Every structure is written in C-alpha cells, then in structure tokens.
CHARMM-style PDB file with segment names, atoms N, HN, CA, C and O in Angstrom:
ATOM      1  N   MET     1    -102.337 270.907 -47.000  1.00  0.00      PROA
ATOM      2  CA  MET     1    -103.813 270.168 -47.208  1.00  0.00      PROA
ATOM      3  C   MET     1    -105.201 270.651 -46.710  1.00  0.00      PROA
ATOM      4  O   MET     1    -105.477 270.713 -45.512  1.00  0.00      PROA
ATOM      5  N   ASP     2    -106.495 271.163 -48.218  1.00  0.00      PROA
ATOM      6  HN  ASP     2    -106.271 271.113 -49.191  1.00  0.00      PROA
ATOM      7  CA  ASP     2    -107.145 271.799 -47.809  1.00  0.00      PROA
ATOM      8  C   ASP     2    -108.261 270.647 -47.392  1.00  0.00      PROA
ATOM      9  O   ASP     2    -107.986 269.447 -47.377  1.00  0.00      PROA
ATOM     10  N   LYS     3    -109.739 271.264 -47.011  1.00  0.00      PROA
ATOM     11  HN  LYS     3    -109.962 272.239 -47.024  1.00  0.00      PROA
ATOM     12  CA  LYS     3    -110.283 270.078 -46.180  1.00  0.00      PROA
ATOM     13  C   LYS     3    -110.975 269.428 -47.569  1.00  0.00      PROA
ATOM     14  O   LYS     3    -110.870 268.202 -47.544  1.00  0.00      PROA
ATOM     15  N   ASP     4    -111.299 269.665 -48.142  1.00  0.00      PROA
ATOM     16  HN  ASP     4    -111.384 270.661 -48.162  1.00  0.00      PROA
ATOM     17  CA  ASP     4    -111.846 268.632 -49.691  1.00  0.00      PROA
ATOM     18  C   ASP     4    -110.543 267.826 -50.032  1.00  0.00      PROA
ATOM     19  O   ASP     4    -111.011 266.735 -50.357  1.00  0.00      PROA
ATOM     20  N   ALA     5    -109.467 267.750 -50.122  1.00  0.00      PROA
ATOM     21  HN  ALA     5    -109.087 268.637 -49.857  1.00  0.00      PROA
ATOM     22  CA  ALA     5    -108.240 266.347 -50.554  1.00  0.00      PROA
ATOM     23  C   ALA     5    -108.501 266.173 -48.781  1.00  0.00      PROA
ATOM     24  O   ALA     5    -108.585 265.005 -48.402  1.00  0.00      PROA
ATOM     25  N   LEU     6    -108.563 266.690 -48.272  1.00  0.00      PROA
ATOM     26  HN  LEU     6    -108.495 267.639 -48.579  1.00  0.00      PROA
ATOM     27  CA  LEU     6    -108.324 265.240 -46.521  1.00  0.00      PROA
ATOM     28  C   LEU     6    -109.558 264.671 -46.709  1.00  0.00      PROA
ATOM     29  O   LEU     6    -109.656 263.569 -46.171  1.00  0.00      PROA
ATOM     30  N   ILE     7    -110.733 265.132 -47.412  1.00  0.00      PROA
ATOM     31  HN  ILE     7    -110.654 266.028 -47.849  1.00  0.00      PROA
ATOM     32  CA  ILE     7    -111.843 264.280 -47.071  1.00  0.00      PROA
ATOM     33  C   ILE     7    -111.789 263.089 -47.859  1.00  0.00      PROA
ATOM     34  O   ILE     7    -112.136 261.963 -47.503  1.00  0.00      PROA
ATOM     35  N   SER     8    -111.146 263.575 -49.383  1.00  0.00      PROA
ATOM     36  HN  SER     8    -110.864 264.490 -49.672  1.00  0.00      PROA
ATOM     37  CA  SER     8    -111.491 262.608 -50.500  1.00  0.00      PROA
ATOM     38  C   SER     8    -110.364 261.299 -49.827  1.00  0.00      PROA
ATOM     39  O   SER     8    -110.838 260.165 -49.751  1.00  0.00      PROA
ATOM     40  N   LYS     9    -109.041 261.507 -49.409  1.00  0.00      PROA
ATOM     41  HN  LYS     9    -108.655 262.428 -49.470  1.00  0.00      PROA
ATOM     42  CA  LYS     9    -108.100 260.917 -48.847  1.00  0.00      PROA
ATOM     43  C   LYS     9    -108.517 260.186 -47.726  1.00  0.00      PROA
ATOM     44  O   LYS     9    -107.747 259.246 -47.523  1.00  0.00      PROA
ATOM     45  N   LEU    10    -109.331 260.244 -47.010  1.00  0.00      PROA
ATOM     46  HN  LEU    10    -109.957 261.007 -47.174  1.00  0.00      PROA
ATOM     47  CA  LEU    10    -109.800 259.637 -45.912  1.00  0.00      PROA
ATOM     48  C   LEU    10    -110.579 259.072 -46.308  1.00  0.00      PROA
ATOM     49  O   LEU    10    -110.569 257.927 -45.855  1.00  0.00      PROA
ATOM     50  N   PHE    11    -111.581 259.317 -47.196  1.00  0.00      PROA
ATOM     51  HN  PHE    11    -111.590 260.247 -47.564  1.00  0.00      PROA
ATOM     52  CA  PHE    11    -113.157 258.462 -47.824  1.00  0.00      PROA
ATOM     53  C   PHE    11    -112.222 257.083 -48.575  1.00  0.00      PROA
ATOM     54  O   PHE    11    -112.753 255.989 -48.385  1.00  0.00      PROA
ATOM     55  N   LEU    12    -111.086 257.068 -49.278  1.00  0.00      PROA
ATOM     56  HN  LEU    12    -110.654 257.957 -49.432  1.00  0.00      PROA
ATOM     57  CA  LEU    12    -110.559 256.343 -49.900  1.00  0.00      PROA
ATOM     58  C   LEU    12    -110.054 255.452 -49.000  1.00  0.00      PROA
ATOM     59  O   LEU    12    -110.293 254.246 -48.932  1.00  0.00      PROA
ATOM     60  N   ARG    13    -109.219 256.229 -48.196  1.00  0.00      PROA
ATOM     61  HN  ARG    13    -109.025 257.208 -48.251  1.00  0.00      PROA
ATOM     62  CA  ARG    13    -108.618 254.973 -46.666  1.00  0.00      PROA
ATOM     63  C   ARG    13    -109.882 254.547 -46.306  1.00  0.00      PROA
ATOM     64  O   ARG    13    -109.692 253.349 -46.517  1.00  0.00      PROA
ATOM     65  N   LEU    14    -111.146 254.613 -45.885  1.00  0.00      PROA
ATOM     66  HN  LEU    14    -111.301 255.586 -45.714  1.00  0.00      PROA
ATOM     67  CA  LEU    14    -111.890 253.959 -45.282  1.00  0.00      PROA
ATOM     68  C   LEU    14    -112.984 252.786 -45.968  1.00  0.00      PROA
ATOM     69  O   LEU    14    -113.493 251.776 -45.483  1.00  0.00      PROA
ATOM     70  N   GLU    15    -113.099 253.519 -47.523  1.00  0.00      PROA
ATOM     71  HN  GLU    15    -112.685 254.339 -47.917  1.00  0.00      PROA
ATOM     72  CA  GLU    15    -112.983 252.257 -48.861  1.00  0.00      PROA
ATOM     73  C   GLU    15    -112.309 250.978 -48.393  1.00  0.00      PROA
ATOM     74  O   GLU    15    -112.652 249.882 -47.949  1.00  0.00      PROA
ATOM     75  N   LYS    16    -110.981 251.748 -48.753  1.00  0.00      PROA
ATOM     76  HN  LYS    16    -110.702 252.638 -49.113  1.00  0.00      PROA
ATOM     77  CA  LYS    16    -109.980 250.085 -48.960  1.00  0.00      PROA
ATOM     78  C   LYS    16    -109.703 249.617 -47.514  1.00  0.00      PROA
ATOM     79  O   LYS    16    -108.844 248.759 -47.312  1.00  0.00      PROA
ATOM     80  N   LEU    17    -110.296 250.073 -46.669  1.00  0.00      PROA
ATOM     81  HN  LEU    17    -110.994 250.770 -46.833  1.00  0.00      PROA
ATOM     82  CA  LEU    17    -110.299 248.624 -45.112  1.00  0.00      PROA
ATOM     83  C   LEU    17    -111.755 248.261 -44.901  1.00  0.00      PROA
ATOM     84  O   LEU    17    -112.042 247.235 -44.284  1.00  0.00      PROA
ATOM     85  N   GLU    18    -112.562 248.963 -45.329  1.00  0.00      PROA
ATOM     86  HN  GLU    18    -112.329 249.796 -45.830  1.00  0.00      PROA
ATOM     87  CA  GLU    18    -113.548 247.997 -45.497  1.00  0.00      PROA
ATOM     88  C   GLU    18    -113.624 247.195 -46.426  1.00  0.00      PROA
ATOM     89  O   GLU    18    -114.375 246.243 -46.213  1.00  0.00      PROA
ATOM     90  N   ARG    19    -113.027 247.229 -47.566  1.00  0.00      PROA
ATOM     91  HN  ARG    19    -112.416 248.002 -47.739  1.00  0.00      PROA
ATOM     92  CA  ARG    19    -112.659 246.261 -48.897  1.00  0.00      PROA
ATOM     93  C   ARG    19    -111.858 244.636 -47.487  1.00  0.00      PROA
ATOM     94  O   ARG    19    -112.130 243.531 -47.018  1.00  0.00      PROA
ATOM     95  N   GLU    20    -111.155 245.377 -47.489  1.00  0.00      PROA
ATOM     96  HN  GLU    20    -110.935 246.274 -47.870  1.00  0.00      PROA
ATOM     97  CA  GLU    20    -109.848 244.869 -45.936  1.00  0.00      PROA
ATOM     98  C   GLU    20    -110.700 244.150 -45.199  1.00  0.00      PROA
ATOM     99  O   GLU    20    -110.681 242.953 -45.485  1.00  0.00      PROA
ATOM    100  N   ASN    21    -111.558 244.510 -44.216  1.00  0.00      PROA
ATOM    101  HN  ASN    21    -111.573 245.483 -43.984  1.00  0.00      PROA
ATOM    102  CA  ASN    21    -112.087 244.179 -43.343  1.00  0.00      PROA
ATOM    103  C   ASN    21    -113.250 242.737 -44.145  1.00  0.00      PROA
ATOM    104  O   ASN    21    -113.020 241.600 -43.733  1.00  0.00      PROA
ATOM    105  N   ILE    22    -114.290 242.896 -45.123  1.00  0.00      PROA
ATOM    106  HN  ILE    22    -114.476 243.819 -45.458  1.00  0.00      PROA
ATOM    107  CA  ILE    22    -114.650 241.569 -45.545  1.00  0.00      PROA
ATOM    108  C   ILE    22    -114.015 240.835 -45.776  1.00  0.00      PROA
ATOM    109  O   ILE    22    -114.370 239.707 -45.432  1.00  0.00      PROA
ATOM    110  N   ILE    23    -112.522 240.995 -46.582  1.00  0.00      PROA
ATOM    111  HN  ILE    23    -112.234 241.911 -46.861  1.00  0.00      PROA
ATOM    112  CA  ILE    23    -112.074 239.663 -46.798  1.00  0.00      PROA
ATOM    113  C   ILE    23    -111.459 238.691 -45.627  1.00  0.00      PROA
ATOM    114  O   ILE    23    -111.437 237.467 -45.751  1.00  0.00      PROA
ATOM    115  N   LEU    24    -110.995 239.343 -44.547  1.00  0.00      PROA
ATOM    116  HN  LEU    24    -111.014 240.338 -44.447  1.00  0.00      PROA
ATOM    117  CA  LEU    24    -110.341 239.224 -43.516  1.00  0.00      PROA
ATOM    118  C   LEU    24    -111.732 238.519 -42.594  1.00  0.00      PROA
ATOM    119  O   LEU    24    -111.441 237.428 -42.103  1.00  0.00      PROA
ATOM    120  N   ARG    25    -112.795 238.873 -42.382  1.00  0.00      PROA
ATOM    121  HN  ARG    25    -113.031 239.759 -42.782  1.00  0.00      PROA
ATOM    122  CA  ARG    25    -113.824 238.392 -41.976  1.00  0.00      PROA
ATOM    123  C   ARG    25    -114.228 236.828 -42.784  1.00  0.00      PROA
ATOM    124  O   ARG    25    -114.544 235.867 -42.082  1.00  0.00      PROA
ATOM    125  N   GLU    26    -114.185 236.727 -44.083  1.00  0.00      PROA
ATOM    126  HN  GLU    26    -113.928 237.508 -44.654  1.00  0.00      PROA
ATOM    127  CA  GLU    26    -114.113 235.646 -44.847  1.00  0.00      PROA
ATOM    128  C   GLU    26    -112.988 234.921 -44.189  1.00  0.00      PROA
ATOM    129  O   GLU    26    -113.099 233.934 -43.461  1.00  0.00      PROA
ATOM    130  N   ARG    27    -112.168 235.378 -44.448  1.00  0.00      PROA
ATOM    131  HN  ARG    27    -112.078 236.180 -45.040  1.00  0.00      PROA
ATOM    132  CA  ARG    27    -111.209 234.362 -43.655  1.00  0.00      PROA
ATOM    133  C   ARG    27    -111.028 233.635 -42.622  1.00  0.00      PROA
ATOM    134  O   ARG    27    -110.559 232.497 -42.596  1.00  0.00      PROA
ATOM    135  N   LEU    28    -111.445 234.359 -41.634  1.00  0.00      PROA
ATOM    136  HN  LEU    28    -111.827 235.283 -41.655  1.00  0.00      PROA
ATOM    137  CA  LEU    28    -111.412 234.370 -40.287  1.00  0.00      PROA
ATOM    138  C   LEU    28    -112.663 232.973 -40.618  1.00  0.00      PROA
ATOM    139  O   LEU    28    -112.207 231.859 -40.361  1.00  0.00      PROA
ATOM    140  N   SER    29    -113.763 232.995 -41.014  1.00  0.00      PROA
ATOM    141  HN  SER    29    -114.133 233.900 -41.223  1.00  0.00      PROA
ATOM    142  CA  SER    29    -114.620 232.030 -40.784  1.00  0.00      PROA
ATOM    143  C   SER    29    -114.905 231.018 -41.184  1.00  0.00      PROA
ATOM    144  O   SER    29    -115.954 230.406 -40.980  1.00  0.00      PROA
ATOM    145  N   LYS    30    -113.777 230.629 -41.967  1.00  0.00      PROA
ATOM    146  HN  LYS    30    -112.925 231.126 -42.133  1.00  0.00      PROA
ATOM    147  CA  LYS    30    -113.191 229.282 -42.652  1.00  0.00      PROA
ATOM    148  C   LYS    30    -112.693 229.053 -40.946  1.00  0.00      PROA
ATOM    149  O   LYS    30    -113.226 227.949 -40.830  1.00  0.00      PROA
ATOM    150  N   TYR    31    -112.425 229.159 -40.355  1.00  0.00      PROA
ATOM    151  HN  TYR    31    -111.992 230.055 -40.448  1.00  0.00      PROA
ATOM    152  CA  TYR    31    -111.390 229.085 -38.650  1.00  0.00      PROA
ATOM    153  C   TYR    31    -111.880 228.802 -37.851  1.00  0.00      PROA
ATOM    154  O   TYR    31    -111.403 228.092 -36.966  1.00  0.00      PROA
ATOM    155  N   GLU    32    -113.257 229.354 -37.882  1.00  0.00      PROA
ATOM    156  HN  GLU    32    -113.644 229.930 -38.602  1.00  0.00      PROA
ATOM    157  CA  GLU    32    -114.364 229.157 -36.969  1.00  0.00      PROA
ATOM    158  C   GLU    32    -114.893 228.046 -36.710  1.00  0.00      PROA
ATOM    159  O   GLU    32    -115.601 227.714 -37.660  1.00  0.00      PROA
ATOM    160  N   THR    33    -114.909 226.810 -35.353  1.00  0.00      PROA
ATOM    161  HN  THR    33    -114.333 227.080 -34.581  1.00  0.00      PROA
ATOM    162  CA  THR    33    -115.900 226.176 -35.752  1.00  0.00      PROA
ATOM    163  C   THR    33    -117.512 225.931 -35.675  1.00  0.00      PROA
ATOM    164  O   THR    33    -117.949 226.098 -34.537  1.00  0.00      PROA
ATOM    165  N   SER    34    -117.923 225.778 -36.089  1.00  0.00      PROA
ATOM    166  HN  SER    34    -117.568 225.642 -37.014  1.00  0.00      PROA
ATOM    167  CA  SER    34    -119.539 225.762 -36.145  1.00  0.00      PROA
ATOM    168  C   SER    34    -119.942 225.113 -35.053  1.00  0.00      PROA
ATOM    169  O   SER    34    -119.242 224.259 -34.508  1.00  0.00      PROA
ATOM    170  N   LYS    35    -121.281 225.514 -34.576  1.00  0.00      PROA
ATOM    171  HN  LYS    35    -121.850 226.208 -35.019  1.00  0.00      PROA
ATOM    172  CA  LYS    35    -121.683 225.524 -33.154  1.00  0.00      PROA
ATOM    173  C   LYS    35    -122.930 223.800 -33.502  1.00  0.00      PROA
ATOM    174  O   LYS    35    -123.759 223.398 -34.318  1.00  0.00      PROA
ATOM    175  N   ASN    36    -122.088 223.268 -31.935  1.00  0.00      PROA
ATOM    176  HN  ASN    36    -121.414 223.594 -31.272  1.00  0.00      PROA
ATOM    177  CA  ASN    36    -122.973 221.957 -32.649  1.00  0.00      PROA
ATOM    178  C   ASN    36    -123.295 221.448 -31.060  1.00  0.00      PROA
ATOM    179  O   ASN    36    -122.827 222.060 -30.100  1.00  0.00      PROA
ATOM    180  N   SER    37    -124.172 220.223 -30.907  1.00  0.00      PROA
ATOM    181  HN  SER    37    -124.551 219.726 -31.688  1.00  0.00      PROA
ATOM    182  CA  SER    37    -124.323 220.248 -29.523  1.00  0.00      PROA
ATOM    183  C   SER    37    -123.575 219.838 -28.130  1.00  0.00      PROA
ATOM    184  O   SER    37    -123.855 219.767 -26.933  1.00  0.00      PROA
ATOM    185  N   ARG    38    -122.276 219.572 -29.129  1.00  0.00      PROA
ATOM    186  HN  ARG    38    -122.048 219.629 -30.101  1.00  0.00      PROA
ATOM    187  CA  ARG    38    -120.989 219.270 -27.970  1.00  0.00      PROA
ATOM    188  C   ARG    38    -120.371 220.774 -27.423  1.00  0.00      PROA
ATOM    189  O   ARG    38    -119.794 221.037 -26.368  1.00  0.00      PROA
ATOM    190  N   ASN    39    -120.762 221.722 -28.675  1.00  0.00      PROA
ATOM    191  HN  ASN    39    -121.231 221.510 -29.532  1.00  0.00      PROA
ATOM    192  CA  ASN    39    -119.892 223.039 -27.611  1.00  0.00      PROA
ATOM    193  C   ASN    39    -120.482 224.084 -27.355  1.00  0.00      PROA
ATOM    194  O   ASN    39    -119.878 225.123 -27.091  1.00  0.00      PROA
ATOM    195  N   SER    40    -122.314 223.940 -27.407  1.00  0.00      PROA
ATOM    196  HN  SER    40    -122.804 223.096 -27.622  1.00  0.00      PROA
ATOM    197  CA  SER    40    -123.283 224.528 -27.204  1.00  0.00      PROA
ATOM    198  C   SER    40    -124.403 223.968 -26.668  1.00  0.00      PROA
ATOM    199  O   SER    40    -124.484 222.746 -26.539  1.00  0.00      PROA
ATOM    200  N   SER    41    -125.366 224.783 -26.307  1.00  0.00      PROA
ATOM    201  HN  SER    41    -125.300 225.775 -26.412  1.00  0.00      PROA
ATOM    202  CA  SER    41    -126.654 223.907 -25.926  1.00  0.00      PROA
ATOM    203  C   SER    41    -127.631 223.729 -26.389  1.00  0.00      PROA
ATOM    204  O   SER    41    -128.762 223.678 -25.906  1.00  0.00      PROA
ATOM    205  N   ILE    42    -127.036 223.553 -27.984  1.00  0.00      PROA
ATOM    206  HN  ILE    42    -126.117 223.595 -28.376  1.00  0.00      PROA
ATOM    207  CA  ILE    42    -128.314 223.095 -29.256  1.00  0.00      PROA
ATOM    208  C   ILE    42    -128.865 221.437 -28.860  1.00  0.00      PROA
ATOM    209  O   ILE    42    -128.199 220.440 -28.581  1.00  0.00      PROA
ATOM    210  N   ALA    43    -129.789 221.556 -28.928  1.00  0.00      PROA
ATOM    211  HN  ALA    43    -130.330 222.366 -29.155  1.00  0.00      PROA
ATOM    212  CA  ALA    43    -130.500 219.778 -28.931  1.00  0.00      PROA
ATOM    213  C   ALA    43    -129.265 219.091 -30.396  1.00  0.00      PROA
ATOM    214  O   ALA    43    -128.757 219.446 -31.460  1.00  0.00      PROA
ATOM    215  N   PRO    44    -129.322 218.116 -29.602  1.00  0.00      PROA
ATOM    216  CA  PRO    44    -128.383 217.242 -30.684  1.00  0.00      PROA
ATOM    217  C   PRO    44    -128.900 216.694 -32.006  1.00  0.00      PROA
ATOM    218  O   PRO    44    -128.420 216.214 -33.032  1.00  0.00      PROA
ATOM    219  N   SER    45    -130.005 216.965 -31.549  1.00  0.00      PROA
ATOM    220  HN  SER    45    -130.395 217.356 -30.715  1.00  0.00      PROA
ATOM    221  CA  SER    45    -130.974 216.629 -33.023  1.00  0.00      PROA
ATOM    222  C   SER    45    -130.971 217.646 -33.957  1.00  0.00      PROA
ATOM    223  O   SER    45    -131.651 217.532 -34.977  1.00  0.00      PROA
ATOM    224  N   GLN    46    -130.119 218.885 -33.691  1.00  0.00      PROA
ATOM    225  HN  GLN    46    -129.566 218.977 -32.863  1.00  0.00      PROA
ATOM    226  CA  GLN    46    -130.179 219.740 -34.707  1.00  0.00      PROA
ATOM    227  C   GLN    46    -128.814 220.017 -34.996  1.00  0.00      PROA
ATOM    228  O   GLN    46    -128.574 221.125 -35.476  1.00  0.00      PROA
ATOM    229  N   ASP    47    -127.858 219.215 -34.796  1.00  0.00      PROA
ATOM    230  HN  ASP    47    -128.054 218.315 -34.406  1.00  0.00      PROA
ATOM    231  CA  ASP    47    -126.489 219.019 -35.092  1.00  0.00      PROA
ATOM    232  C   ASP    47    -126.805 218.693 -37.050  1.00  0.00      PROA
ATOM    233  O   ASP    47    -127.667 217.970 -37.550  1.00  0.00      PROA
ATOM    234  N   GLU    48    -125.758 219.526 -37.738  1.00  0.00      PROA
ATOM    235  HN  GLU    48    -125.058 220.113 -37.332  1.00  0.00      PROA
ATOM    236  CA  GLU    48    -125.584 219.932 -38.577  1.00  0.00      PROA
ATOM    237  C   GLU    48    -125.005 218.190 -39.353  1.00  0.00      PROA
ATOM    238  O   GLU    48    -125.713 217.853 -40.302  1.00  0.00      PROA
ATOM    239  N   ASN    49    -124.151 217.450 -39.086  1.00  0.00      PROA
ATOM    240  HN  ASN    49    -123.576 217.724 -38.315  1.00  0.00      PROA
ATOM    241  CA  ASN    49    -123.286 216.035 -39.536  1.00  0.00      PROA
ATOM    242  C   ASN    49    -124.184 214.784 -38.278  1.00  0.00      PROA
ATOM    243  O   ASN    49    -123.735 213.725 -37.839  1.00  0.00      PROA
ATOM    244  N   ARG    50    -125.088 215.225 -38.089  1.00  0.00      PROA
ATOM    245  HN  ARG    50    -125.452 216.085 -38.445  1.00  0.00      PROA
ATOM    246  CA  ARG    50    -125.471 214.227 -37.216  1.00  0.00      PROA
ATOM    247  C   ARG    50    -125.512 213.052 -37.978  1.00  0.00      PROA
ATOM    248  O   ARG    50    -125.508 213.309 -39.182  1.00  0.00      PROA
ATOM    249  N   PRO    51    -125.572 211.191 -37.570  1.00  0.00      PROA
ATOM    250  CA  PRO    51    -125.595 210.428 -38.388  1.00  0.00      PROA
ATOM    251  C   PRO    51    -126.858 210.164 -38.444  1.00  0.00      PROA
ATOM    252  O   PRO    51    -127.626 210.156 -37.482  1.00  0.00      PROA
ATOM    253  N   LYS    52    -127.154 209.911 -39.701  1.00  0.00      PROA
ATOM    254  HN  LYS    52    -126.530 209.917 -40.483  1.00  0.00      PROA
ATOM    255  CA  LYS    52    -128.889 209.087 -39.868  1.00  0.00      PROA
ATOM    256  C   LYS    52    -129.011 207.826 -38.921  1.00  0.00      PROA
ATOM    257  O   LYS    52    -128.224 206.946 -38.571  1.00  0.00      PROA
ATOM    258  N   LYS    53    -130.600 208.176 -38.605  1.00  0.00      PROA
ATOM    259  HN  LYS    53    -131.239 208.891 -38.889  1.00  0.00      PROA
ATOM    260  CA  LYS    53    -131.468 207.108 -38.014  1.00  0.00      PROA
ATOM    261  C   LYS    53    -131.535 205.323 -38.625  1.00  0.00      PROA
ATOM    262  O   LYS    53    -132.586 204.989 -39.173  1.00  0.00      PROA
ATOM    263  N   ASN    54    -130.720 204.565 -38.533  1.00  0.00      PROA
ATOM    264  HN  ASN    54    -129.867 204.836 -38.088  1.00  0.00      PROA
ATOM    265  CA  ASN    54    -131.025 203.577 -39.478  1.00  0.00      PROA
ATOM    266  C   ASN    54    -133.094 203.133 -39.392  1.00  0.00      PROA
ATOM    267  O   ASN    54    -133.810 203.148 -38.390  1.00  0.00      PROA
ATOM    268  N   GLN    55    -133.439 202.830 -40.692  1.00  0.00      PROA
ATOM    269  HN  GLN    55    -132.857 202.818 -41.505  1.00  0.00      PROA
ATOM    270  CA  GLN    55    -135.042 202.449 -40.509  1.00  0.00      PROA
ATOM    271  C   GLN    55    -134.947 200.526 -40.789  1.00  0.00      PROA
ATOM    272  O   GLN    55    -134.648 199.964 -41.843  1.00  0.00      PROA
ATOM    273  N   SER    56    -135.188 200.103 -39.912  1.00  0.00      PROA
ATOM    274  HN  SER    56    -135.430 200.560 -39.056  1.00  0.00      PROA
ATOM    275  CA  SER    56    -135.199 198.853 -39.507  1.00  0.00      PROA
ATOM    276  C   SER    56    -136.530 198.199 -38.923  1.00  0.00      PROA
ATOM    277  OT1 SER    56    -136.529 197.027 -38.547  1.00  0.00      PROA
TER     278      SER     56
END
C-alpha cells in the first residue's frame, strides 16, 4: 500500500470515528445527571427545577 492510499484510508477511518464519538457523547449526555444543590456546591436558588415561592 502506498503512502497516499494509506493516508486516505486513515483519514476516512478518522472521520468515521469522529462521527461515532459525537453520537456516543450525545447518548451519554442523556444519562448524566445535571448538577443541582444536592450533588454539587451550587446554591439552591440556582436549581433548575426548584419549586416556585408562593406569593401570599
């Protein structure tokens, strides 16, 4: 196999692996828990789904 053919083959393999990496990262992000005040050092007021205060 000459150099040019090898470079082309490796470049195609790299592109395939990069696409696969993107897909796997997207799948993984669905299973990672987001940070909130219970599992990190952020303030409770910064929680995304915190209950709203009643206005009375």
